DOZA-392362 format. One line per field, with one value per residue: x, y, z of N, C-alpha, C in turn; residue in one letter; residue number from 1. Coordinates in steps of 0.02 Angstrom, whole numbers, plus 50000, padded with zeros to 5 digits. Layout:
# DOZA-392362
n.x: X,...
n.y: Y,...
n.z: Z,...
ca.x: X,...
ca.y: Y,...
ca.z: Z,...
c.x: X,...
c.y: Y,...
c.z: Z,...
residu: a,...
num: NUM,...
//
This chain:
# DOZA-392362
n.x: 50709,50595,50592,50627,50528,50426,50400,50353,50236,50163,50145,50071,49949,49914,49894,49777,49755,49684,49737,49900,50040,50192,50283,50410,50477,50458,50438,50269,50164,50048,50034,50027,49902,49825,49851,49792,49659,49638,49652,49537,49449,49373,49368,49286,49249,49360,49489,49611,49668,49722,49823,49986,50094,50038,50007,50135,50189,50116,50175,50284,50321,50431,50437,50368,50436,50596,50697,50633,50618,50538,50363,50240,50085,49925,49767,49601,49457,49295,49165,48999,48840,48691,48581,48471,48332,48196,48075,47901,47867,47930,48030,48037,48121,48276,48417,48525,48691,48855,48939,49071,49075,49001,49052,49191,49304,49397,49522,49592,49588,49662,49784,49828,49850,49952,50052,50078,50133,50249,50319,50340,50424,50537,50577,50613,50723,50806,50829,50777,50673,50663,50511,50344,50175,50029,49862,49737,49719,49844,49962,49957,49938,49838,49770,49840,49962,49919,49885,50013,50072,50013,49882,49760,49650,49605,49440,49302,49228,49321,49364,49470,49481,49485,49512,49471,49415,49332,49275,49254,49352,49473,49615,49790,49955,50127,50271,50439,50609,50677,50735,50629,50563,50483,50314,50235,50156,49977,49911,49805,49648,49498,49368,49308,49177,49080,48968,48896,48913,48927,48804,48719,48746,48676,48691,48761,48900,49008,49122,49170,49323,49375,49356,49305,49185,49199,49128,48995,48969,48883,48945,49041,48956,48881,48977,49106,49075,49041,48949,48785,48691,48674,48515,48469,48533,48494,48371,48423,48500,48424,48398,48520,48622,48750,48882,48891,48849,48815,48881,48968,48885,48821,48920,48981,49091,49085,49009,49087,49119,49144,49084,49167,49298,49339,49313,49300,49236,49105,48929,48856,48807,48725,48610,48547,48444,48333,48253,48306,48434,48418,48371,48477,48606,48758,48854,48806,48814,48953,48991,48920,48976,49112,49209,49192,49196,49099,49097,49172,49095,49023,48892,48809,48821,48764,48633,48592,48598,48503,48386,48371,48357,48238,48152,48160,48100,47973,47926,47927,48003,48154,48134,47995,47967,47980,48100,48089,47952,47904,47953,47884,47756,47763
n.y: 48890,49017,49173,49346,49425,49329,49301,49423,49436,49327,49368,49483,49430,49360,49464,49516,49559,49530,49524,49539,49611,49650,49784,49864,50016,50176,50280,50329,50239,50279,50413,50514,50490,50520,50659,50700,50672,50767,50881,50877,50914,50830,50814,50886,50986,50953,51020,51001,50891,50936,51022,51085,51032,50915,50845,50823,50740,50624,50574,50496,50380,50399,50531,50545,50463,50472,50374,50257,50088,49981,49944,49889,49825,49814,49733,49740,49648,49710,49671,49653,49580,49648,49758,49841,49941,50022,50144,50191,50330,50498,50532,50419,50272,50245,50326,50260,50196,50190,50035,50027,50112,50060,50008,50033,50171,50145,50197,50212,50079,50005,50076,50053,49915,49910,49972,49874,49782,49846,49847,49710,49687,49762,49694,49574,49608,49667,49804,49977,50030,50137,50206,50232,50246,50231,50270,50292,50439,50488,50550,50449,50346,50234,50120,50092,50049,49937,49854,49840,49769,49649,49625,49634,49694,49852,49893,49932,50023,50092,50036,49930,49760,49598,49432,49329,49385,49490,49661,49725,49796,49872,49975,49987,50056,50021,50101,50060,50059,49947,49815,49714,49554,49565,49555,49488,49600,49623,49580,49543,49597,49571,49611,49601,49606,49656,49780,49815,49895,50023,50040,50034,50141,50273,50411,50417,50433,50354,50336,50292,50197,50174,50285,50418,50534,50622,50728,50702,50588,50494,50465,50565,50679,50664,50659,50722,50847,51010,51098,51154,51021,50993,51024,50942,50824,50780,50698,50580,50526,50446,50341,50359,50417,50431,50408,50277,50117,50058,50026,49928,49834,49777,49714,49570,49500,49512,49411,49319,49368,49360,49369,49488,49452,49539,49613,49751,49801,49765,49781,49931,50051,50041,50099,50264,50344,50462,50560,50557,50599,50731,50793,50782,50847,50944,50901,50775,50714,50710,50624,50507,50469,50459,50362,50330,50334,50416,50534,50628,50699,50786,50853,50948,50918,50790,50818,50897,50797,50710,50783,50781,50643,50620,50699,50633,50512,50551,50600,50732,50895,50958,51089,51095,51004,51056,51055,51082,51098,50972,50895,50949,50914,50780
n.z: 54685,54730,54643,54688,54631,54614,54747,54792,54716,54765,54897,54876,54831,54944,55033,54983,54853,54695,54568,54500,54424,54333,54261,54163,54220,54143,53995,53954,53843,53787,53794,53697,53643,53754,53765,53647,53677,53777,53699,53624,53718,53801,53935,54014,54155,54223,54247,54307,54249,54132,54163,54131,54208,54261,54145,54094,54194,54178,54067,54095,54216,54293,54317,54431,54519,54509,54518,54489,54434,54411,54390,54489,54466,54534,54556,54620,54647,54656,54650,54700,54742,54668,54757,54743,54791,54754,54788,54752,54751,54722,54824,54899,54948,54862,54778,54652,54676,54611,54600,54651,54758,54859,54976,55088,55058,54918,54889,55010,55055,54957,54960,55092,55087,54994,55065,55159,55072,55031,55153,55166,55055,55090,55203,55145,55063,55150,55173,55162,55027,54890,54842,54774,54807,54715,54687,54590,54606,54578,54454,54344,54204,54227,54170,54054,54110,54176,54069,54013,54114,54100,54145,54079,53946,53870,53862,53749,53817,53884,54002,54103,54063,54122,54069,54152,54265,54229,54227,54347,54431,54535,54529,54572,54591,54618,54621,54605,54658,54605,54505,54442,54381,54230,54169,54022,53911,53894,53747,53661,53594,53657,53642,53521,53401,53481,53542,53651,53767,53713,53650,53760,53842,53931,53904,53789,53791,53763,53639,53469,53441,53568,53650,53758,53801,53931,53984,53964,54032,54156,54276,54284,54283,54402,54501,54477,54419,54475,54440,54382,54315,54143,54069,53966,53989,54112,54120,54070,54168,54249,54386,54445,54570,54614,54521,54393,54326,54207,54083,54122,54177,54068,54000,53922,53971,54106,54153,54210,54331,54506,54675,54780,54897,54989,55142,55165,55056,55067,55044,55088,55048,54933,54886,54911,55022,54968,55033,55165,55136,55087,55201,55285,55389,55363,55452,55489,55365,55344,55447,55414,55290,55309,55286,55155,54976,54930,54998,54930,54839,54912,55018,54955,54819,54815,54854,54747,54646,54699,54684,54546,54520,54590,54514,54391,54424,54453,54337,54311,54286,54364,54405,54409,54509,54652,54778,54920,54934,54898,55003,55110,55080,55084
ca.x: 50688,50557,50627,50598,50465,50377,50381,50313,50170,50129,50125,50017,49886,49901,49868,49709,49749,49662,49781,49963,50086,50249,50307,50470,50462,50483,50389,50203,50155,49984,50032,50004,49829,49798,49855,49740,49595,49634,49643,49466,49413,49325,49378,49237,49276,49417,49546,49674,49697,49755,49878,50048,50135,50005,50015,50205,50200,50086,50215,50336,50313,50492,50424,50343,50491,50650,50737,50591,50641,50483,50296,50198,50015,49881,49695,49556,49387,49248,49097,48951,48775,48649,48530,48431,48263,48171,48005,47860,47860,47994,48080,48035,48173,48342,48452,48575,48761,48901,48959,49136,49067,48955,49087,49240,49340,49449,49587,49625,49595,49718,49846,49849,49877,50017,50100,50098,50176,50315,50352,50364,50481,50595,50600,50643,50788,50848,50840,50724,50671,50629,50448,50287,50110,49982,49795,49687,49727,49911,49967,49978,49889,49834,49749,49896,50011,49889,49894,50084,50088,49980,49820,49701,49649,49559,49380,49274,49203,49384,49379,49513,49445,49525,49472,49446,49380,49289,49299,49240,49419,49505,49687,49840,50022,50182,50333,50493,50678,50700,50727,50593,50549,50423,50266,50220,50096,49917,49908,49742,49586,49446,49300,49280,49129,49029,48960,48842,48925,48914,48732,48681,48763,48617,48706,48800,48966,49060,49131,49211,49395,49391,49358,49252,49172,49184,49081,48927,48965,48845,48992,49068,48903,48859,49032,49159,49049,49014,48902,48719,48693,48634,48446,48458,48563,48462,48326,48461,48531,48381,48401,48590,48636,48823,48914,48850,48878,48779,48924,48998,48831,48802,48979,48978,49147,49070,48975,49137,49132,49125,49082,49230,49311,49364,49260,49292,49193,49037,48879,48823,48779,48704,48562,48544,48376,48332,48226,48355,48491,48400,48362,48538,48649,48826,48890,48783,48842,49024,48995,48893,49017,49181,49253,49164,49213,49043,49109,49206,49047,48996,48819,48776,48818,48716,48565,48579,48583,48440,48330,48364,48330,48168,48116,48155,48053,47905,47906,47926,48069,48178,48101,47925,47966,48018,48126,48061,47879,47894,47967,47832,47694,47774
ca.y: 48938,49073,49237,49401,49443,49277,49309,49484,49421,49283,49408,49528,49392,49344,49525,49525,49581,49476,49524,49574,49604,49696,49813,49905,50087,50214,50324,50304,50222,50306,50483,50554,50480,50558,50729,50710,50673,50832,50930,50875,50941,50781,50806,50927,51037,50925,51056,50976,50841,50970,51066,51063,50989,50850,50812,50800,50683,50564,50552,50449,50370,50423,50600,50538,50433,50470,50313,50198,50040,49935,49963,49832,49845,49768,49742,49711,49637,49741,49652,49628,49570,49708,49759,49901,49940,50089,50153,50218,50402,50531,50531,50356,50227,50275,50333,50208,50214,50146,49979,50036,50154,50029,49994,50083,50206,50100,50230,50194,50006,49983,50107,50018,49850,49921,49986,49808,49750,49880,49821,49642,49691,49787,49639,49523,49629,49688,49876,50018,50036,50197,50184,50277,50213,50269,50242,50332,50511,50505,50563,50387,50318,50169,50063,50075,50011,49872,49815,49825,49719,49586,49613,49633,49742,49908,49880,49987,50072,50118,50002,49872,49697,49538,49378,49284,49422,49543,49730,49754,49796,49934,49969,50025,50047,50029,50116,50033,50063,49878,49785,49651,49518,49595,49511,49505,49641,49590,49604,49528,49635,49520,49639,49578,49651,49675,49852,49821,49952,50084,50045,50040,50203,50317,50478,50409,50463,50308,50351,50242,50202,50172,50355,50433,50605,50622,50781,50675,50526,50502,50466,50633,50726,50657,50660,50770,50913,51050,51145,51126,50971,51017,51000,50888,50762,50760,50639,50520,50500,50395,50337,50361,50475,50435,50363,50237,50052,50029,49997,49866,49785,49743,49683,49496,49473,49513,49349,49281,49402,49326,49418,49502,49423,49593,49637,49823,49817,49741,49831,49972,50111,50026,50152,50318,50368,50531,50603,50560,50637,50801,50818,50770,50905,50934,50861,50705,50689,50694,50565,50448,50448,50473,50310,50312,50377,50461,50599,50676,50739,50832,50849,50990,50882,50735,50846,50914,50735,50683,50820,50757,50575,50626,50725,50580,50460,50579,50620,50805,50927,50979,51152,51082,50967,51097,51010,51096,51086,50900,50869,50971,50879,50708
ca.z: 54736,54700,54637,54727,54598,54631,54818,54797,54689,54813,54955,54854,54831,55014,55063,54961,54784,54651,54511,54509,54368,54337,54199,54171,54225,54086,53964,53936,53772,53764,53814,53640,53640,53810,53747,53596,53713,53808,53646,53604,53776,53826,54006,54050,54199,54261,54222,54336,54204,54076,54185,54099,54252,54266,54080,54090,54241,54149,54011,54117,54288,54327,54338,54499,54558,54460,54522,54477,54385,54399,54411,54508,54458,54569,54544,54669,54627,54704,54631,54750,54711,54672,54811,54734,54813,54739,54803,54698,54750,54706,54876,54936,54923,54856,54715,54644,54684,54575,54643,54684,54817,54907,55039,55108,55005,54892,54890,55073,55059,54915,54984,55153,55068,54961,55119,55185,55022,55036,55214,55151,55009,55127,55246,55102,55036,55206,55178,55136,54954,54865,54812,54775,54802,54674,54684,54555,54605,54554,54382,54312,54158,54260,54129,54011,54148,54190,54008,54006,54165,54083,54183,54037,53891,53880,53824,53710,53865,53912,54064,54098,54067,54131,54040,54204,54318,54203,54234,54413,54459,54557,54515,54610,54564,54664,54586,54646,54636,54602,54438,54449,54319,54200,54135,53952,53907,53867,53678,53626,53603,53659,53636,53458,53369,53530,53555,53701,53811,53674,53638,53822,53879,53930,53879,53727,53801,53738,53568,53433,53451,53640,53670,53805,53815,54003,54002,53959,54072,54218,54333,54286,54300,54471,54549,54463,54403,54530,54409,54367,54262,54086,54072,53918,54015,54176,54114,54052,54229,54279,54460,54468,54613,54622,54474,54347,54311,54150,54032,54149,54190,54006,53969,53926,54009,54178,54174,54248,54395,54568,54730,54811,54963,55031,55186,55161,54999,55080,55025,55139,55017,54865,54870,54961,55031,54946,55086,55218,55112,55084,55269,55322,55400,55339,55503,55482,55303,55354,55490,55378,55234,55327,55258,55091,54919,54919,55031,54886,54802,54962,55025,54906,54756,54819,54854,54676,54611,54725,54653,54477,54524,54609,54457,54341,54446,54455,54270,54309,54285,54430,54422,54427,54572,54700,54830,54986,54931,54897,55069,55155,55065,55089
c.x: 50651,50599,50594,50532,50410,50353,50337,50242,50130,50104,50068,49950,49866,49870,49796,49700,49731,49707,49845,50008,50140,50268,50369,50451,50493,50429,50322,50201,50089,49978,50006,49929,49795,49797,49802,49671,49585,49620,49571,49420,49357,49330,49330,49270,49335,49483,49613,49707,49738,49810,49944,50090,50105,50012,50085,50217,50171,50126,50268,50329,50375,50488,50398,50395,50549,50690,50696,50619,50586,50417,50257,50126,49970,49808,49655,49486,49342,49175,49058,48883,48732,48595,48484,48359,48236,48097,47967,47857,47928,48048,48078,48087,48238,48365,48508,48646,48803,48931,49025,49131,49019,48987,49134,49276,49399,49518,49626,49637,49656,49784,49872,49879,49945,50071,50125,50145,50246,50353,50379,50426,50544,50622,50636,50713,50834,50863,50781,50729,50635,50567,50398,50224,50062,49914,49748,49703,49796,49912,49996,49922,49879,49818,49802,49945,49984,49895,49967,50107,50051,49913,49757,49707,49600,49499,49354,49243,49260,49401,49429,49471,49495,49484,49443,49402,49331,49319,49283,49306,49441,49580,49729,49908,50074,50245,50391,50561,50709,50688,50695,50583,50482,50379,50258,50157,50038,49904,49838,49686,49529,49375,49267,49233,49075,49028,48907,48851,48908,48839,48693,48693,48705,48630,48747,48869,49023,49064,49171,49285,49416,49403,49298,49246,49150,49132,49008,48916,48928,48891,49022,49015,48885,48914,49081,49132,49021,48961,48832,48725,48649,48565,48433,48487,48529,48416,48364,48496,48489,48383,48472,48604,48711,48855,48865,48887,48851,48826,48958,48945,48813,48860,48977,49035,49133,49026,49023,49150,49106,49126,49151,49237,49337,49309,49248,49245,49122,48987,48848,48786,48757,48652,48565,48472,48373,48306,48277,48413,48476,48394,48425,48579,48718,48866,48871,48810,48914,49033,48974,48942,49092,49230,49230,49189,49158,49056,49139,49157,49016,48919,48783,48768,48767,48644,48545,48559,48517,48380,48317,48334,48256,48126,48107,48103,47981,47880,47902,47997,48089,48144,48029,47919,48008,48036,48091,47986,47865,47903,47911,47768,47700,47755
c.y: 48997,49137,49289,49422,49393,49286,49371,49471,49377,49323,49455,49492,49374,49404,49538,49552,49521,49469,49561,49559,49657,49720,49854,49979,50124,50258,50290,50290,50250,50381,50527,50549,50520,50633,50746,50714,50740,50886,50934,50896,50894,50772,50850,50981,51011,50955,51032,50923,50873,51018,51041,51017,50920,50811,50784,50740,50619,50537,50501,50441,50393,50497,50600,50510,50424,50405,50249,50154,49991,49965,49899,49856,49792,49784,49707,49707,49668,49722,49626,49623,49632,49702,49818,49890,50010,50093,50188,50294,50435,50524,50467,50309,50264,50284,50283,50236,50165,50096,49991,50075,50123,50018,50050,50113,50163,50131,50208,50119,49983,50012,50071,49950,49857,49939,49921,49773,49781,49854,49751,49645,49713,49734,49586,49543,49657,49762,49913,50023,50100,50176,50241,50236,50258,50234,50295,50406,50533,50514,50503,50364,50245,50110,50043,50030,49942,49826,49794,49773,49654,49573,49610,49682,49797,49898,49941,50041,50105,50087,49945,49809,49639,49478,49330,49321,49475,49612,49763,49755,49866,49925,50011,50010,50059,50040,50098,50045,49993,49853,49716,49618,49543,49542,49533,49548,49602,49619,49598,49577,49586,49548,49615,49630,49676,49751,49864,49882,50018,50094,50059,50106,50253,50385,50477,50443,50418,50315,50296,50251,50203,50243,50369,50509,50610,50674,50759,50614,50539,50503,50536,50683,50724,50664,50717,50841,50947,51099,51114,51077,50994,50984,50942,50821,50737,50700,50574,50490,50446,50398,50343,50426,50485,50384,50326,50172,50021,49994,49933,49813,49746,49706,49607,49467,49472,49455,49305,49312,49361,49377,49426,49468,49476,49621,49712,49844,49791,49798,49865,50031,50098,50076,50203,50343,50443,50579,50612,50605,50712,50832,50814,50835,50891,50890,50787,50674,50667,50632,50502,50423,50460,50424,50288,50359,50428,50530,50651,50721,50793,50831,50890,50954,50825,50761,50867,50851,50705,50718,50796,50687,50577,50651,50672,50528,50485,50598,50695,50831,50944,51043,51141,51047,51005,51054,51020,51081,51011,50871,50887,50932,50804,50682
c.z: 54702,54697,54681,54697,54615,54703,54828,54772,54737,54872,54936,54855,54903,55050,55042,54890,54740,54590,54528,54449,54373,54266,54213,54172,54166,54057,53952,53861,53744,53779,53758,53633,53695,53794,53694,53627,53747,53756,53624,53661,53799,53901,54047,54091,54240,54236,54248,54291,54148,54098,54156,54143,54258,54202,54074,54134,54213,54090,54030,54192,54327,54343,54411,54546,54510,54459,54508,54422,54366,54422,54425,54506,54491,54552,54598,54641,54679,54690,54691,54716,54719,54725,54804,54758,54806,54751,54747,54694,54743,54760,54918,54905,54913,54785,54711,54647,54644,54623,54681,54748,54868,54975,55058,55048,54981,54891,54952,55078,55019,54940,55046,55136,55033,55012,55150,55137,55023,55096,55202,55106,55047,55175,55206,55079,55091,55211,55148,55060,54936,54826,54812,54764,54765,54672,54654,54551,54582,54478,54346,54265,54176,54214,54078,54048,54166,54129,54001,54057,54155,54117,54141,53980,53906,53833,53787,53755,53904,53980,54052,54107,54072,54108,54092,54256,54293,54216,54301,54453,54478,54553,54563,54581,54619,54622,54632,54615,54640,54531,54446,54380,54291,54167,54063,53951,53878,53798,53648,53644,53600,53662,53572,53427,53418,53540,53608,53745,53776,53666,53703,53858,53875,53897,53815,53733,53777,53663,53534,53449,53524,53666,53715,53812,53887,54022,53997,54002,54138,54278,54340,54311,54374,54523,54537,54452,54465,54505,54404,54310,54205,54084,54023,53940,54078,54169,54101,54113,54263,54355,54487,54507,54624,54576,54430,54331,54247,54102,54056,54159,54127,53974,53977,53968,54084,54200,54214,54317,54453,54624,54762,54879,55011,55075,55181,55105,55008,55069,55086,55108,54945,54840,54927,54963,55016,55000,55143,55198,55112,55153,55311,55330,55372,55388,55497,55418,55311,55397,55452,55325,55246,55295,55189,55037,54905,54948,54984,54849,54846,54961,54972,54839,54758,54821,54784,54637,54633,54694,54583,54476,54541,54551,54403,54360,54448,54386,54262,54301,54355,54451,54443,54493,54622,54760,54897,54987,54933,54967,55117,55144,55074,55157
residu: x,x,x,x,x,x,x,x,x,x,x,x,x,x,x,x,x,x,x,x,x,x,x,x,x,x,x,x,x,x,x,x,x,x,x,x,x,x,x,x,x,x,x,x,x,x,x,x,x,x,x,x,x,x,x,x,x,x,x,x,x,x,x,x,x,x,x,x,x,x,x,x,x,x,x,x,x,x,x,x,x,x,x,x,x,x,x,x,x,x,x,x,x,x,x,x,x,x,x,x,x,x,x,x,x,x,x,x,x,x,x,x,x,x,x,x,x,x,x,x,x,x,x,x,x,x,x,x,x,x,x,x,x,x,x,x,x,x,x,x,x,x,x,x,x,x,x,x,x,x,x,x,x,x,x,x,x,x,x,x,x,x,x,x,x,x,x,x,x,x,x,x,x,x,x,x,x,x,x,x,x,x,x,x,x,x,x,x,x,x,x,x,x,x,x,x,x,x,x,x,x,x,x,x,x,x,x,x,x,x,x,x,x,x,x,x,x,x,x,x,x,x,x,x,x,x,x,x,x,x,x,x,x,x,x,x,x,x,x,x,x,x,x,x,x,x,x,x,x,x,x,x,x,x,x,x,x,x,x,x,x,x,x,x,x,x,x,x,x,x,x,x,x,x,x,x,x,x,x,x,x,x,x,x,x,x,x,x,x,x,x,x,x,x,x,x,x,x,x,x,x,x,x,x,x,x,x,x,x,x,x,x,x,x,x,x,x,x,x,x,x,x,x,x,x,x,x,x,x,x
num: 1,2,3,4,5,6,7,8,9,10,11,12,13,14,15,16,17,18,19,20,21,22,23,24,25,26,27,28,29,30,31,32,33,34,35,36,37,38,39,40,41,42,43,44,45,46,47,48,49,50,51,52,53,54,55,56,57,58,59,60,61,62,63,64,65,66,67,68,69,70,71,72,73,74,75,76,77,78,79,80,81,82,83,84,85,86,87,88,89,90,91,92,93,94,95,96,97,98,99,100,101,102,103,104,105,106,107,108,109,110,111,112,113,114,115,116,117,118,119,120,121,122,123,124,125,126,127,128,129,130,131,132,133,134,135,136,137,138,139,140,141,142,143,144,145,146,147,148,149,150,151,152,153,154,155,156,157,158,159,160,161,162,163,164,165,166,167,168,169,170,171,172,173,174,175,176,177,178,179,180,181,182,183,184,185,186,187,188,189,190,191,192,193,194,195,196,197,198,199,200,201,202,203,204,205,206,207,208,209,210,211,212,213,214,215,216,217,218,219,220,221,222,223,224,225,226,227,228,229,230,231,232,233,234,235,236,237,238,239,240,241,242,243,244,245,246,247,248,249,250,251,252,253,254,255,256,257,258,259,260,261,262,263,264,265,266,267,268,269,270,271,272,273,274,275,276,277,278,279,280,281,282,283,284,285,286,287,288,289,290,291,292,293,294,295,296,297,298,299,300,301,302,303,304,305,306,307,308,309,310,311,312,313,314,315,316,317,318,319,320,321,322,323,324,325,326,327,328,329,330
//
């Protein structure tokens, strides 16, 4: 007869998770490395990552749920085929969006599925279970826990890579007050001597030793940063208006990627029309991106990014390509 762990995993796949594994709850094994990364100030303006309380919580998942005994880690494939269509003039066509934001906000998609999994577990054991659902924004070192649950290894670009699915994966964790059967951690480093991600990074933010200077990463610059983007980095953004997929696009392991079967991740925002975006009201922005991860950058951030993309495509600086003047003459 299948064990409770087996039944949980079967249900997780039935719900729509592509990967699922279990690790024993306890202290982080990479917390010291995380603290070292903070010490080197590679987190840019993301000061919330360095707050003492947040740092402490990342040291042990039981800081989030004291009674936690197991961590169920799930992964969802979000790969969809590229659909970029860029026009010849600065504001014609669109700026590119990172693939994870082409469809609905994955935070809500994964959280809703984990709620279904909790309901199943409680029905199986006949009573409520103490739990906590974590999706990206919680103080959890997600990729470490994915490795410990056997889902893959951390690549040189710091992304989790699964040998069968590649790295187009979104992660979630379910902390449980249940002693489940744990999976063997993924030990092998299968990047080998490959350095394609390091060589391809436009801003050279991927450092040796599986380190990342987030303050130079296009994803950080276009999403997390609320400040003006440094002028020396603006030309390196190219057509990226929200996030960046370069290091994943060149990864050889992603030749195994298959299109996602999750309808919520269907492509709707692969590119954003620059002119439409600049002319969009705040109300229209909120309505357009109500169910998208894009909403987190806010309209002001996207307009800032649009100006840089337009400048890059015109061969001019942002200052030379005055936004209002370009629109009036267009």
